[in-house]
Steps between C-alpha positions, in 0.01 A plus 500: 500500500644842413581744768226751411235228545649391833484860618144543395403189705691636810343846479152340438550291814603805702169667394303194597654497844403868543146422403464196713661611824189438709443155358868399560483616859170313553653176353789553730280549800345158421850344515587683815178383681558146391826479698438689821773332690793601274804656659590876460760428234254301279227764555733769378594305189144398422323832551419706193399866571485814281861570552602148388286526194659831413840332538384239241378759265826695526706186439302424177551852371876488578538163324317622194733790473810288506688388188392166357742228631419266214700499176799704607822437313777395739765409250546514126769361273541460127761240387723543197271262303205729567338280767324728746483402868262684734419441869174641616282486815197277488239404768538207725170363378267398790577611852337345802477729809406328824414743781278552802285762658623795276237590242720783366728222355208409270532844340866608547684174447282405200544839343880465525498153336246613240707810402783261412273303275436203731185311577426481872352229718407633842461263797388712793405391851149395596475787739498750221274309249216755462739796449728314259201371304370846444837641407549223250158573347620864454824377337289294255279798422803718430657236287197415282405865458837554332496194281723290714422142615365474849735198553805735538387513870350189659404448865541147634253405775690190607524301819830452679544152349406624149749777532768249596407280202532802273852569631611135485356412161487843334149429377453850371824508293656771713836652407586686820365476864519784751390381850415787733430353839651317797815297499304170483344609169835623357678173596228291349516688174875492482508124573226397259485744211632397169527859367701801615391653836549858623490513871333812656695450825424580853590821670660479845683824434769656722597854586857549636541819707865598484688684777505806283128502435260784533287325766181700441516401138563138602186493712298654213629241257419213746148620560434546135632154438223363734224726367346200326569167658366291208735603224823336397695825524431545873771503761530214752848531641706798624869461562660771705876566527619450857710816469204736452551794732256490798391158388260432791321828450473434121353152561243650739404757237457240228299256730272780615427609142425143396269432795309821437415351159390170652801298389636230724870525556710188541869467522817306602613488855770770447247754387206387717719582809481862386119545512235315699249515222710298257386130519804269504538239224834333441407230252678580178209360293308818563762683291387295194128568552288754298256612770208648304387634838544810716823359635867609468819344619802697613860379522848652559799453279868587565574648156387550140649161387288314761190686381568404143567134586190480714276645222652267243447202723145561621311740277271409213723676244229759437606841633758622753544850631802677659458821694827695528669834411817314404504459119780246500315273738180545297678402176654189659161390637327558165771303309529205746133441612354230284138645448304597197484853630740687736408837635705771663294730732182409322196291600470131403152580380636652179573149369198503272469521121278807513743676728793408276329643191431173319119502574316193607709197593422133469731413796811601683748225415763404747670275249800601289356353179364619278440837684514620862267738683166646379412325172322743257381441148850564360624192682222261404647417156752249379699511180502323166739482207365606153722408204430635154672339203493457123599139461823516700650167618775426740804326344 
């Protein structure tokens, strides 16, 4: 499909979302009422309000304005015998996206894959069925109104076992799978899929507060990192340098600010001894955990090298932040920390396709192949060799 037609579909869908805001929120209310016992994190991911719909609309408009990723010439060579060799970008084909309790994925992730010329299979969670069904209907309306096949976007209402069968046997002839969910889902897909998998990894993000940090800035960045507990760019761990001037006072300031926001503060023995409101936890397994809860863990480190080693060992490889006024230390941190995004004096919450200027994202990949970080439309293509001849043969 040519770029101009893709853009018409996307702008038509944006208009349909504007016109159906009330219906979308009513469908979402049905989903919310069907699962009254969900935790705070799932409730935040599942809820669709006017602000979230505006975000979907904005993402569609941004993707429509981007250059078409499909058909770009990456390399071109003409041999002495006149044989022309061209390498161009092409769609993957059919992409399966498995996700839960985030209806905005139905719009934003599908739009990203569609812009790159792919067909999309959406497997959402049962908790968001009514919202996802309506959003898929709007997709089909936008597609058919612009002369495109409704099959470009298909919603799969499958049971857990049917989904596993789809992954194991590739019953829908999928070319790429993107699982967006818990570690159990990701491991199952990686183990059983016969096609490439892009892992939208977990968060478990760290902030390191250096001894030369602006501590007021550090507190602001920590609080912003916990503003939404359900997102993968949230902060779960804060490592403080033991040589911070007036360390006990600074720990007290940070703990008070977190508790004022209703966030539980946990920490190792060394830091818990500095403040009675820090709940002590010395099991190293907590350093591997993505909390998705109003909970934060504090720890002390001796030096920058220890902070880097700790993050590389325990984090999810998503985002890490250093707070410091020392540029040399910041540069070392950003070069040596093995995460998809590394930030100097900036919130982890910026790790997002829209914030990076690439529009809607299909996932935030923590892998190194074939791309890392927010995956936009430009990354959802592969390449293909086109060779043009006039009867040439190889001797």
